[in-house]
MARKOLTOR-897297 format. One record per residue (C-alpha): residue in three letters; x, y, z. Coordinates in steps of 0.1 Angstrom, whole numbers, plus 5000, padded with zeros to 4 digits. Example, Ala and Ser with C-alpha at 12.3 -4.5 7.8 and 13.67 -1.06 7.14 Angstrom:
code: ALA | X: 5123 | Y: 4955 | Z: 5078
code: SER | X: 5137 | Y: 4989 | Z: 5071
//
This chain:
code: MET | X: 1552 | Y: 3461 | Z: 8599
code: VAL | X: 1527 | Y: 3480 | Z: 8580
code: VAL | X: 1527 | Y: 3517 | Z: 8576
code: ASP | X: 1491 | Y: 3529 | Z: 8573
code: GLY | X: 1475 | Y: 3560 | Z: 8585
code: SER | X: 1440 | Y: 3549 | Z: 8572
code: ALA | X: 1424 | Y: 3543 | Z: 8607
code: SER | X: 1426 | Y: 3581 | Z: 8615
code: ARG | X: 1426 | Y: 3597 | Z: 8578
code: ASP | X: 1396 | Y: 3576 | Z: 8570
code: ALA | X: 1376 | Y: 3597 | Z: 8595
code: ILE | X: 1391 | Y: 3630 | Z: 8590
code: ALA | X: 1407 | Y: 3635 | Z: 8557
code: PRO | X: 1388 | Y: 3656 | Z: 8528
code: PRO | X: 1380 | Y: 3636 | Z: 8497
code: ALA | X: 1400 | Y: 3640 | Z: 8467
code: ARG | X: 1386 | Y: 3664 | Z: 8442
code: GLY | X: 1373 | Y: 3653 | Z: 8409
code: ARG | X: 1344 | Y: 3629 | Z: 8398
code: VAL | X: 1339 | Y: 3598 | Z: 8418
code: ARG | X: 1331 | Y: 3566 | Z: 8397
code: ARG | X: 1296 | Y: 3552 | Z: 8405
code: GLY | X: 1286 | Y: 3516 | Z: 8401
code: PRO | X: 1302 | Y: 3483 | Z: 8414
code: SER | X: 1334 | Y: 3483 | Z: 8431
code: ALA | X: 1356 | Y: 3460 | Z: 8450
code: TRP | X: 1380 | Y: 3466 | Z: 8479
code: VAL | X: 1407 | Y: 3447 | Z: 8492
code: ALA | X: 1414 | Y: 3440 | Z: 8531
code: MET | X: 1449 | Y: 3439 | Z: 8544
code: TYR | X: 1458 | Y: 3411 | Z: 8571
code: HIS | X: 1491 | Y: 3401 | Z: 8587
code: SER | X: 1492 | Y: 3377 | Z: 8616
code: VAL | X: 1464 | Y: 3357 | Z: 8632
code: SER | X: 1470 | Y: 3347 | Z: 8667
code: ASP | X: 1462 | Y: 3354 | Z: 8704
code: CYS | X: 1490 | Y: 3378 | Z: 8708
code: PRO | X: 1486 | Y: 3404 | Z: 8735
code: GLU | X: 1520 | Y: 3421 | Z: 8725
code: ASP | X: 1513 | Y: 3439 | Z: 8693
code: PRO | X: 1530 | Y: 3471 | Z: 8690
code: HIS | X: 1527 | Y: 3473 | Z: 8651
code: HIS | X: 1490 | Y: 3464 | Z: 8650
code: ILE | X: 1496 | Y: 3435 | Z: 8627
code: THR | X: 1479 | Y: 3410 | Z: 8646
code: VAL | X: 1442 | Y: 3398 | Z: 8649
code: SER | X: 1429 | Y: 3370 | Z: 8670
code: PRO | X: 1413 | Y: 3338 | Z: 8652
code: ASP | X: 1380 | Y: 3347 | Z: 8670
code: ARG | X: 1380 | Y: 3385 | Z: 8657
code: LEU | X: 1389 | Y: 3371 | Z: 8622
code: ASP | X: 1362 | Y: 3348 | Z: 8622
code: ARG | X: 1338 | Y: 3376 | Z: 8632
code: GLN | X: 1349 | Y: 3398 | Z: 8608
code: LEU | X: 1346 | Y: 3372 | Z: 8577
code: ALA | X: 1309 | Y: 3366 | Z: 8594
code: TRP | X: 1303 | Y: 3402 | Z: 8588
code: LEU | X: 1313 | Y: 3400 | Z: 8552
code: CYS | X: 1291 | Y: 3369 | Z: 8545
code: GLY | X: 1261 | Y: 3384 | Z: 8564
code: ARG | X: 1264 | Y: 3412 | Z: 8538
code: GLY | X: 1264 | Y: 3390 | Z: 8508
code: LEU | X: 1302 | Y: 3395 | Z: 8504
code: ARG | X: 1328 | Y: 3368 | Z: 8499
code: GLY | X: 1365 | Y: 3370 | Z: 8506
code: VAL | X: 1387 | Y: 3358 | Z: 8479
code: SER | X: 1423 | Y: 3360 | Z: 8467
code: MET | X: 1436 | Y: 3388 | Z: 8444
code: ARG | X: 1439 | Y: 3364 | Z: 8416
code: GLU | X: 1400 | Y: 3355 | Z: 8417
code: LEU | X: 1392 | Y: 3390 | Z: 8423
code: LEU | X: 1411 | Y: 3405 | Z: 8393
code: ALA | X: 1397 | Y: 3377 | Z: 8371
code: ALA | X: 1364 | Y: 3385 | Z: 8380
code: ARG | X: 1369 | Y: 3423 | Z: 8376
code: ALA | X: 1382 | Y: 3416 | Z: 8343
code: ARG | X: 1348 | Y: 3401 | Z: 8334
code: GLY | X: 1328 | Y: 3429 | Z: 8352
code: LYS | X: 1319 | Y: 3404 | Z: 8378
code: GLU | X: 1334 | Y: 3419 | Z: 8408
code: ARG | X: 1304 | Y: 3429 | Z: 8426
code: GLY | X: 1300 | Y: 3411 | Z: 8459
code: LEU | X: 1338 | Y: 3402 | Z: 8463
code: VAL | X: 1363 | Y: 3413 | Z: 8487
code: GLY | X: 1401 | Y: 3407 | Z: 8483
code: LEU | X: 1419 | Y: 3390 | Z: 8513
code: THR | X: 1455 | Y: 3396 | Z: 8514
code: PHE | X: 1479 | Y: 3385 | Z: 8544
code: ASP | X: 1514 | Y: 3400 | Z: 8543
code: ASP | X: 1548 | Y: 3386 | Z: 8554
code: GLY | X: 1536 | Y: 3348 | Z: 8555
code: TYR | X: 1535 | Y: 3341 | Z: 8591
code: ALA | X: 1534 | Y: 3304 | Z: 8602
code: ASP | X: 1500 | Y: 3311 | Z: 8620
code: PHE | X: 1483 | Y: 3315 | Z: 8585
code: LEU | X: 1485 | Y: 3278 | Z: 8581
code: THR | X: 1476 | Y: 3268 | Z: 8616
code: THR | X: 1451 | Y: 3295 | Z: 8626
code: ALA | X: 1438 | Y: 3316 | Z: 8597
code: LEU | X: 1435 | Y: 3289 | Z: 8570
code: PRO | X: 1409 | Y: 3269 | Z: 8592
code: VAL | X: 1389 | Y: 3301 | Z: 8597
code: LEU | X: 1389 | Y: 3308 | Z: 8558
code: ARG | X: 1379 | Y: 3273 | Z: 8549
code: ARG | X: 1350 | Y: 3276 | Z: 8575
code: ARG | X: 1338 | Y: 3309 | Z: 8560
code: GLY | X: 1343 | Y: 3297 | Z: 8523
code: CYS | X: 1368 | Y: 3321 | Z: 8516
code: SER | X: 1402 | Y: 3322 | Z: 8496
code: ALA | X: 1432 | Y: 3346 | Z: 8501
code: THR | X: 1465 | Y: 3356 | Z: 8488
code: VAL | X: 1494 | Y: 3352 | Z: 8510
code: PHE | X: 1524 | Y: 3375 | Z: 8503
code: LEU | X: 1558 | Y: 3356 | Z: 8514
code: VAL | X: 1591 | Y: 3372 | Z: 8522
code: ALA | X: 1607 | Y: 3344 | Z: 8500
code: GLY | X: 1644 | Y: 3348 | Z: 8513
code: ARG | X: 1632 | Y: 3343 | Z: 8549
code: LEU | X: 1611 | Y: 3313 | Z: 8547
code: GLY | X: 1614 | Y: 3290 | Z: 8577
code: GLY | X: 1628 | Y: 3321 | Z: 8596
code: GLY | X: 1612 | Y: 3348 | Z: 8615
code: ASN | X: 1602 | Y: 3385 | Z: 8612
code: ASP | X: 1636 | Y: 3397 | Z: 8617
code: TRP | X: 1631 | Y: 3431 | Z: 8599
code: GLU | X: 1611 | Y: 3441 | Z: 8631
code: SER | X: 1633 | Y: 3460 | Z: 8652
code: TYR | X: 1611 | Y: 3453 | Z: 8683
code: GLY | X: 1581 | Y: 3435 | Z: 8692
code: PRO | X: 1572 | Y: 3398 | Z: 8694
code: ARG | X: 1593 | Y: 3374 | Z: 8672
code: LYS | X: 1569 | Y: 3355 | Z: 8647
code: PRO | X: 1580 | Y: 3324 | Z: 8628
code: LEU | X: 1574 | Y: 3323 | Z: 8590
code: LEU | X: 1559 | Y: 3295 | Z: 8569
code: ASP | X: 1587 | Y: 3273 | Z: 8554
code: ALA | X: 1588 | Y: 3256 | Z: 8520
code: ASP | X: 1566 | Y: 3228 | Z: 8529
code: ASP | X: 1542 | Y: 3249 | Z: 8546
code: VAL | X: 1538 | Y: 3271 | Z: 8515
code: ARG | X: 1530 | Y: 3238 | Z: 8495
code: ARG | X: 1502 | Y: 3232 | Z: 8516
code: VAL | X: 1489 | Y: 3266 | Z: 8518
code: ALA | X: 1489 | Y: 3264 | Z: 8479
code: ALA | X: 1472 | Y: 3231 | Z: 8480
code: GLU | X: 1445 | Y: 3244 | Z: 8497
code: GLY | X: 1438 | Y: 3268 | Z: 8469
code: MET | X: 1452 | Y: 3299 | Z: 8484
code: GLU | X: 1472 | Y: 3323 | Z: 8461
code: ILE | X: 1509 | Y: 3323 | Z: 8468
code: ALA | X: 1527 | Y: 3358 | Z: 8459
code: SER | X: 1558 | Y: 3377 | Z: 8465
code: HIS | X: 1566 | Y: 3403 | Z: 8494
code: GLY | X: 1603 | Y: 3405 | Z: 8481
code: LEU | X: 1633 | Y: 3384 | Z: 8492
code: THR | X: 1639 | Y: 3402 | Z: 8526
code: HIS | X: 1612 | Y: 3428 | Z: 8534
code: THR | X: 1634 | Y: 3456 | Z: 8524
code: ASP | X: 1620 | Y: 3493 | Z: 8515
code: LEU | X: 1626 | Y: 3488 | Z: 8476
code: ILE | X: 1628 | Y: 3527 | Z: 8471
code: ALA | X: 1662 | Y: 3527 | Z: 8489
code: LEU | X: 1680 | Y: 3500 | Z: 8470
code: PRO | X: 1701 | Y: 3503 | Z: 8441
code: ASP | X: 1692 | Y: 3485 | Z: 8408
code: ASP | X: 1709 | Y: 3453 | Z: 8413
code: LEU | X: 1696 | Y: 3445 | Z: 8447
code: LEU | X: 1660 | Y: 3457 | Z: 8436
code: HIS | X: 1663 | Y: 3433 | Z: 8405
code: ALA | X: 1672 | Y: 3406 | Z: 8430
code: GLU | X: 1642 | Y: 3413 | Z: 8454
code: LEU | X: 1616 | Y: 3412 | Z: 8426
code: HIS | X: 1631 | Y: 3385 | Z: 8403
code: ASP | X: 1647 | Y: 3360 | Z: 8425
code: SER | X: 1616 | Y: 3360 | Z: 8450
code: ARG | X: 1593 | Y: 3352 | Z: 8422
code: ALA | X: 1614 | Y: 3326 | Z: 8409
code: LEU | X: 1620 | Y: 3310 | Z: 8441
code: LEU | X: 1584 | Y: 3308 | Z: 8449
code: ALA | X: 1576 | Y: 3295 | Z: 8416
code: ARG | X: 1600 | Y: 3267 | Z: 8420
code: ILE | X: 1583 | Y: 3257 | Z: 8453
code: THR | X: 1548 | Y: 3258 | Z: 8442
code: GLY | X: 1552 | Y: 3246 | Z: 8406
code: GLY | X: 1532 | Y: 3276 | Z: 8393
code: ASP | X: 1532 | Y: 3310 | Z: 8381
code: VAL | X: 1535 | Y: 3337 | Z: 8408
code: GLU | X: 1514 | Y: 3369 | Z: 8395
code: GLY | X: 1514 | Y: 3391 | Z: 8424
code: PHE | X: 1536 | Y: 3413 | Z: 8444
code: CYS | X: 1533 | Y: 3434 | Z: 8475
code: TYR | X: 1553 | Y: 3464 | Z: 8483
code: PRO | X: 1573 | Y: 3461 | Z: 8518
code: TYR | X: 1560 | Y: 3489 | Z: 8538
code: GLY | X: 1538 | Y: 3500 | Z: 8511
code: THR | X: 1564 | Y: 3524 | Z: 8496
code: ILE | X: 1565 | Y: 3528 | Z: 8458
code: ASP | X: 1577 | Y: 3552 | Z: 8434
code: ALA | X: 1582 | Y: 3554 | Z: 8396
code: ARG | X: 1613 | Y: 3534 | Z: 8392
code: VAL | X: 1602 | Y: 3506 | Z: 8418
code: ARG | X: 1567 | Y: 3503 | Z: 8398
code: ALA | X: 1586 | Y: 3500 | Z: 8365
code: ALA | X: 1609 | Y: 3472 | Z: 8379
code: VAL | X: 1579 | Y: 3453 | Z: 8391
code: ARG | X: 1564 | Y: 3455 | Z: 8356
code: SER | X: 1596 | Y: 3443 | Z: 8341
code: ALA | X: 1599 | Y: 3415 | Z: 8365
code: GLY | X: 1566 | Y: 3401 | Z: 8350
code: TYR | X: 1542 | Y: 3405 | Z: 8379
code: ARG | X: 1506 | Y: 3410 | Z: 8367
code: TYR | X: 1494 | Y: 3431 | Z: 8397
code: ALA | X: 1511 | Y: 3445 | Z: 8428
code: CYS | X: 1495 | Y: 3457 | Z: 8461
code: ALA | X: 1503 | Y: 3489 | Z: 8479
code: ILE | X: 1484 | Y: 3504 | Z: 8508
code: ALA | X: 1473 | Y: 3541 | Z: 8498
code: PRO | X: 1490 | Y: 3551 | Z: 8465
code: GLY | X: 1466 | Y: 3579 | Z: 8459
code: ARG | X: 1441 | Y: 3582 | Z: 8430
code: GLU | X: 1468 | Y: 3594 | Z: 8404
code: ALA | X: 1492 | Y: 3566 | Z: 8411
code: ALA | X: 1466 | Y: 3537 | Z: 8417
code: GLY | X: 1464 | Y: 3510 | Z: 8391
code: ASP | X: 1471 | Y: 3473 | Z: 8387
code: LEU | X: 1507 | Y: 3477 | Z: 8399
code: ALA | X: 1496 | Y: 3499 | Z: 8428
code: LEU | X: 1464 | Y: 3486 | Z: 8441
code: PRO | X: 1452 | Y: 3503 | Z: 8472
code: ARG | X: 1441 | Y: 3482 | Z: 8505
code: ILE | X: 1424 | Y: 3487 | Z: 8538
code: ASN | X: 1442 | Y: 3478 | Z: 8568
code: ILE | X: 1421 | Y: 3454 | Z: 8591
code: ARG | X: 1430 | Y: 3454 | Z: 8627
code: GLN | X: 1421 | Y: 3437 | Z: 8660
code: ALA | X: 1398 | Y: 3467 | Z: 8669
code: ASP | X: 1380 | Y: 3466 | Z: 8638
code: THR | X: 1343 | Y: 3457 | Z: 8649
code: ALA | X: 1310 | Y: 3454 | Z: 8626
code: VAL | X: 1308 | Y: 3494 | Z: 8630
code: HIS | X: 1343 | Y: 3500 | Z: 8618
code: LEU | X: 1343 | Y: 3474 | Z: 8589
code: GLU | X: 1310 | Y: 3492 | Z: 8578
code: LEU | X: 1325 | Y: 3525 | Z: 8579
code: LYS | X: 1356 | Y: 3513 | Z: 8561
code: ARG | X: 1333 | Y: 3497 | Z: 8532
code: ARG | X: 1315 | Y: 3528 | Z: 8527
code: LEU | X: 1345 | Y: 3550 | Z: 8525
code: ALA | X: 1365 | Y: 3527 | Z: 8502
code: ARG | X: 1356 | Y: 3546 | Z: 8473
code: VAL | X: 1355 | Y: 3578 | Z: 8485
code: TRP | X: 1391 | Y: 3579 | Z: 8498
code: GLY | X: 1405 | Y: 3560 | Z: 8467
code: ARG | X: 1408 | Y: 3528 | Z: 8485
code: ALA | X: 1384 | Y: 3509 | Z: 8459
code: LEU | X: 1396 | Y: 3490 | Z: 8428
code: GLU | X: 1385 | Y: 3512 | Z: 8402
code: THR | X: 1414 | Y: 3516 | Z: 8380
code: SER | X: 1436 | Y: 3495 | Z: 8359
code: ALA | X: 1471 | Y: 3499 | Z: 8348
//
């Protein structure tokens, strides 16, 4: 599930006061499931045809979708212009079967944020809506072998703010270690379940050794490499919506312009 009011706020909220940084900026798109799913109460699903058209829109404007690892490496060199981060939360099995072929066809890479303690299971954290299977360990290896970045979404998709310190530690450290064992590589990224974050959780993410973490709308004051803003992309987002979101990314604090 994703908690994000950007679809309405982007159109009506006043911009934050203060100087707006000019010059190149990148932004990050947030996806979840890619399938033909008529029942989608949480608005987490886009069809493969819609994803293809959205990526075609990027390519048509000289933009390329990349993983967070590639985007942040480019930003460190001052080369982020023309790049858009692509993230897929939860690790649905349809990423391998449906999203990955579209990404390959369009020459894009992406970051997949996995719920490490539920690999091979389902989205049991959703109290209602369609049951969706998740990638298993072998699937994760295949996704990584295709050049996609594997990153953590915790162990159980739990709101981290509500957890005591010992369970918070397990969600962050154990999920990272498990994914590293599966892929044989380092796990640099984390994604906050439900996008919720506070100072304690952010400090714990840093302590767990993550290089970056994705939020949704942390606000200008909180934004940084451990609270990267993203733009939720939905099935209803046509070229007009995408262009509007692209233009407003910097204005509404959804562009990657600060580092922690």
